[in-house]
C-alpha positions, 0 to 999 in steps of 0.5 A: 721076134725083133732082136736087139741086134737088129734094132741097133742096125736100124738105129745106126742106119737112121743116123748114117743116112741123114749124115750121108745126105748132108755130105752129098749135098755139100759135095754137090754145092761145091761142084756147082759153080758160084753165081756170077762165075764163068770158068770159060770167061777171061778172069776179071779183076776182083776188088776189095770192099770199098774203104769207109768214108774218112772223117772230116779233117778240121784245122787245129789252129783257127786263129792262124787260119784267119791271120793276115800276118804274124801279128795276128797270132797270140804272143809267145810268153815273154819269158820264152821269146828268143833272145833279142840278138841271135845266139853266137851259134847257128841253130837250124832245126829240121822238121821232116813232113810227109803226112798229117798237117795237124801234127806238123803244125802242132810241132812247129808252133810248139817250138816257136812257143818254146823259144826257137827262132822261127827263122831257124826252123826248116820244114822239110816237105817230103811228100813226093807231090812235087810243087802241088803244095807250093802252088796250093793244089791240095786240100786239107783232107789230103794226107800230104797237104801242107800250107806253105803260106801259113808256114812261111808268111804267118809263122815265119819258118822256112820250107825246103822240098825234097825232089821226090819222096824219100825214106827215113834214112834218105831224109836224114841224109838230105838233112846232112847234105843240106848242112854240108851245102850251107856250111853248118857244122851242127844242125838239129832235127825233130820228129813231126809227131812231137810237142816241145814245151819249155819247162816252166817248173824249172827251179834254177834261176834265172829261168831259161826257155827250152831253146836257151837250155838246148843251146847251152847244152850244145855249147858245152860240147864245143869244149875240146875236153868234152870229146868227139860229139856225134849227137845229143838227144833230148828225150831220145831223138824226139829232138836231136843235135847233130855234129855234121862231120861225125855223121860224114865220117861214118858215111852217113845213114845206110839207105839200104835200111830205109826205115826201122833199124836204120837209127840203130845201125847209124848209132852203133856205127858212131859208137864203134868210131868212139864218138859220143852220143849223150842224152841231155835235158832242155825242156819237155818233149812229148811223143803224140799221135793226136793234136790238141783241138786248138793250138792256141792252148800252147800259148795260153798262160793264166787261169784255165779256160781263159779266166785270167787276172786283169793284171799279173806281175811275175817277178823273181829276185833277179828281175821282173819278167813282165806286166801287162793287161791281158793276163797271159803272163803267169809262168807255170800257171794253171793253164800251163799245168792243164796243157801238161796234163793234156799232152801227157794224156795224148802221149799215153794214148799213143804208147798204149794204142794196141794197134801201134804207135804210128797209126796217125800216119795213115789216118787221113784218107782224102785227096781223091782226084788231086795231083799225085794222089795215092791210095792211102791204104796202099801207101801205108801197106807198101811202107810197112813192106819196105819196113820189114825189108829194112829189118831183114837187111839189118839182120843180113848186114850184122848177122843178127836182129837185135839192136845191141850189136856192140854188146854182142861183140861186133866191131867196125868192119864186121858189117856184111862179113859175119855169118847169118844168125851166128849166135845160134848154137847150131850155126856155131856148131856147124861153122866150127865143124866146117872149119875142122873139116877144112883143116883136115883136108888141107892137112891131107893135101899137104 
């Protein structure tokens, strides 16, 4: 008679046998060498999947691309033009560049339209491609491409080249060194992923451009009663004024912290020396990762889409600002307001990007076969490794990772002298236990 117990055994075997077969099959597969692999042969390099074809880069200022001279560019609105005679103070502005010509061009043009004298703007080519850009050897698709002719002959700005590729901290010291060599007691610098615009909604009279207002803020600091200036921030350091001697007095930027946290280190050391670092306002400065499709938009004033009145008279109780036929003279016009909306959208897109704020730096992938070509993805990965290293150096230097080192009780001279992670409860307990033990040992020896 077929017992229930025997039936259970048979059912269990029926379940176990297929599982055992599957396991044996997997073991055999794992023991078998994969196709193409020869364990006796010398190992060959294994390659990652090839990168996707990069999108085509298109110049974002067609009018400038066609221009034969500066006269072929749109006119800067009259109320934003630089003073006829240069202000008494020297106002050199450094804009550092490594990658992404579209963003750099946008930044340079925005400052020109905001009233900064073009001759005072110094683009610092920090690409590491030596003379390749100067000699026109790179193409627009190359992330390190820079148009010397357009910058110097069309826009009228200056270009200085670093001797090799510098880190952010080294670049800042290059600004400082240049200011020392030129005898500049103050200088300005701006990030190349920003857009500066004069505030045409500014209600105070008479109206003043971003440049004029920035210079006025600068002049306030020259009063001895103001105190010891280190830097003025306009929208944090999207635009910054530096007093050269203050940065010299703290030893410049710490180049052992190459990228992130080096600004924290510098500013904290300045505060420790009781210099003043203050935030002021002179206009609007956006932080962006994309460019406007056409930089002509930065110049346009009037109706949106170019439907401007044939004759516009802009007047205040103090003066008539301008009157002409082209219609591009209407301060705080619908076209200007449309520009503000677009720039706000670009800034929000950057700050809200889940992949990070600075994805624009690795966007371009072209330039294969051109002088000093670097694999774009490898270049970006190496930079990020260096950034992580800098964060570790900062943590070792100050014994902690957060930026607010003064608030934590650290002072000038504490760098490289504090125990790592000294705020940690276990570290504190161990430290004082060791001190207690050392004191007892000294007592016994005495």
